[in-house]
C-alpha positions in Angstrom: -128.1 10.7 -1.0 -125.7 13.2 -2.4 -123.5 13.7 -5.9 -120.3 14.7 -6.3 -118.4 15.5 -9.3 -114.6 15.3 -9.4 -112.7 17.9 -11.8 -108.9 18.1 -12.5 -107.2 20.6 -14.1 -103.2 20.2 -14.8 -100.4 22.5 -16.4 -96.8 21.5 -17.2 -94.8 18.7 -17.6 -93.0 16.0 -15.1 -92.6 16.2 -11.7 -90.8 19.3 -11.2 -92.6 22.6 -12.7 -95.9 20.5 -12.6 -99.1 22.0 -11.2 -102.9 20.8 -10.9 -105.7 21.6 -9.1 -108.5 19.0 -8.4 -112.3 19.8 -7.4 -114.8 17.7 -5.5 -117.9 18.9 -5.4 -120.2 18.0 -2.7 -123.7 17.7 -1.6 -125.4 16.5 1.5 -123.0 15.5 5.0 -123.5 11.7 4.2 -120.4 10.1 4.1 -118.8 13.3 2.9 -115.5 13.2 5.6 -114.6 9.9 3.9 -115.0 11.0 0.2 -113.1 13.9 0.7 -110.3 12.1 2.6 -110.8 9.2 -0.3 -110.0 12.2 -2.9 -107.3 13.4 -1.2 -105.6 10.7 -0.8 -105.5 9.2 -4.3 -104.3 13.0 -5.7 -101.6 12.8 -3.4 -100.6 9.1 -4.6 -100.8 10.3 -8.1 -98.4 13.4 -7.1 -96.0 11.0 -5.3 -96.4 12.1 -2.1 -97.1 8.4 -1.1 -93.8 6.7 -2.6 -91.4 9.0 -0.8 -88.6 6.7 1.1 -88.5 9.1 3.3 -90.2 8.9 6.8 -91.2 11.9 7.3 -93.0 12.3 4.0 -95.5 9.4 5.1 -95.8 11.1 8.4 -96.8 14.2 6.2 -99.3 12.5 3.9 -101.1 10.9 7.4 -101.0 14.9 8.6 -102.7 15.8 5.3 -105.4 13.3 5.6 -106.3 14.1 9.3 -106.5 18.3 8.3 -108.6 17.1 5.1 -110.6 15.1 7.8 -111.0 17.8 10.4 -111.8 21.0 8.0 -114.8 18.3 6.2 -116.2 17.7 9.6 -116.2 21.4 10.7 -118.0 22.1 7.4 -120.1 19.3 8.5 -121.1 20.8 11.9 -120.7 24.5 12.0 -121.9 25.1 8.1 -124.5 22.2 7.4 -121.6 20.4 5.3 -119.1 21.5 2.2 -119.7 22.4 -0.9 -116.3 22.1 -2.7 -113.2 20.5 -1.5 -110.1 21.9 -3.4 -106.4 20.6 -3.8 -103.9 22.9 -5.6 -100.5 20.9 -5.8 -97.2 22.2 -7.5 -93.7 21.1 -6.6 -94.7 19.0 -3.4 -96.6 22.3 -2.2 -100.3 21.3 -1.0 -103.0 23.8 -0.6 -106.5 22.6 0.4 -109.3 24.4 0.5 -113.2 23.5 1.9 -116.0 25.8 0.7 -119.1 25.8 2.8 -122.3 27.9 3.0 -121.5 29.8 6.4 -120.3 33.0 6.5 -118.9 32.5 10.4 -114.9 32.3 10.4 -113.4 29.7 12.6 -113.0 30.4 16.0 -110.9 29.1 18.4 -112.6 27.9 21.8 -110.3 27.3 24.7 -110.3 23.4 25.0 -108.4 21.3 27.5 -106.2 19.1 25.5 -108.0 15.9 28.0 -111.6 17.7 27.1 -113.0 15.2 24.1 -114.0 17.7 21.0 -113.2 20.9 19.8 -109.5 20.3 19.0 -109.7 20.9 15.3 -108.4 24.4 15.0 -105.5 23.0 17.4 -104.2 20.4 14.7 -104.2 23.0 11.8 -101.9 25.0 14.3 -99.9 22.5 14.6 -99.8 20.8 11.6 -100.2 22.8 8.5 -97.6 25.3 7.4 -100.4 27.9 7.5 -104.0 27.8 7.5 -107.2 30.6 7.5 -110.3 31.6 6.0 -111.4 34.0 3.1 -115.1 35.1 1.9 -116.2 32.4 -0.7 -115.2 33.9 -4.3 -118.6 32.4 -5.7 -121.7 33.1 -3.7 -122.2 33.3 0.2 -120.2 31.4 2.4 -116.5 31.0 3.5 -113.4 28.7 2.5 -111.3 27.4 4.7 -107.8 26.6 3.3 -104.5 24.9 4.4 -100.9 24.7 3.1 -98.9 21.7 4.0 -95.6 20.8 2.3 -93.6 17.7 1.8 -90.7 17.4 4.4 -88.0 16.4 1.3 -89.5 19.3 -0.7 -89.1 21.6 1.8 -85.6 20.7 2.1 -84.8 20.4 -2.1 -86.5 24.3 -1.8 -83.8 25.0 1.2 -80.8 23.7 -0.7 -81.7 25.7 -4.2 -82.0 29.0 -2.0 -79.2 28.2 0.5 -81.4 28.1 3.4 -81.8 25.6 6.3 -84.8 23.3 6.2 -86.5 23.2 9.4 
């Protein structure tokens, strides 16, 4: 049975200009996907993502939880489990980072949609604004990251810059 350590670092005040980093250090694979998903759900709730009246925002919360589950599951299947989950939030922009001990980058494998399994990277392509992987900052391994923007936040950003939100 593994033990995890959660840590939060917050800077700024109020919703505008507020940024926060939350870390969950992980050991082992038993129950790790649900722990990471629950950790993320609590953070999103704290950051106001779940209280939005915009239905697109509610859908994006579901997308984030699915993406966290996929990336953590991939770390369990291909790298003996994740070492750390990091959530970086600022003004409706979220970056999720999952670090594991494998240095092998994620590889897309051709799959028919009707074949079970192997669709995690396809989900990242479709649901994340951006994603990728990089060598881990500390020790061996890699970090798979993804970025997601809350739709109501994207609309506000676009209005400020005079660009239409998509």
